[in-house]
N, C-alpha and C positions, 0 to 999 in steps of 0.2 A: 606281120600277119602270124597267126598261130597255125601251126601245121600239126593236126592231130593224127596220130598213128592209129592203127587198127585196135591196139590194146586200149588206147584212151577211149575209143568209141564203145568198146565192150564195158569198160568201167562206168561210163555215163549211162548206157542202157541198163546195166545191172542196178545202178542207183535208182533210176526211174522206176524199174520194175519193183524194187523193194519199197520205195517211197509210196507209190500209188497203188500197187497191187495189180494182179492180173485181171480182175473183173472191172476195175475202174478205168483202165486205159481205153477200151473201146468206147465207153461213154464220153470220155474227154475228146477223143478223136472225132466222134459224131458231132459233138457240139462245136468243135473247131471247124469242121467242114461246113456245117450249117451257117456259121458266122461268116466264113469266106464267101459262100454262095450269096448270102444276104448282102454282103458288101459289094460284090460284083453286080448284083441286080440294082443296088442303089446307085452305083457309079454309071451304069448303063441307062438308068432312068426307067427301067421296067419294073413295075411293082405288081406282084401277084397277090394282092390282098383279096381275101375271100369276099364274095358278094354277100351283102346282108341277107338274112333269111327272109323269105316272103312272109308278109304278115297275113295271117288268116283271121277272119272275124270269128270271135267266140259267140256262141249262142247267148242271148240275153238271159240274165238270171232274174228270178223272181224275188222280190223283197216282200216279206210278209210283215204286216203291222203287228206289233207286240202290244 
């Protein structure tokens, strides 16, 4: 097993910050969290797919003879 010291974690975090940048990290974590949530929902068998929108009948259009 690898035993990482505090200094090693600082180096890893600094590398991630330099590689991805400060603005990109929250986007990555949001996507990661949504993926985990989707995976858990799929494993539990509960799917929250949005209901299809209600269809409204459009008024008939007139066709003019040319």
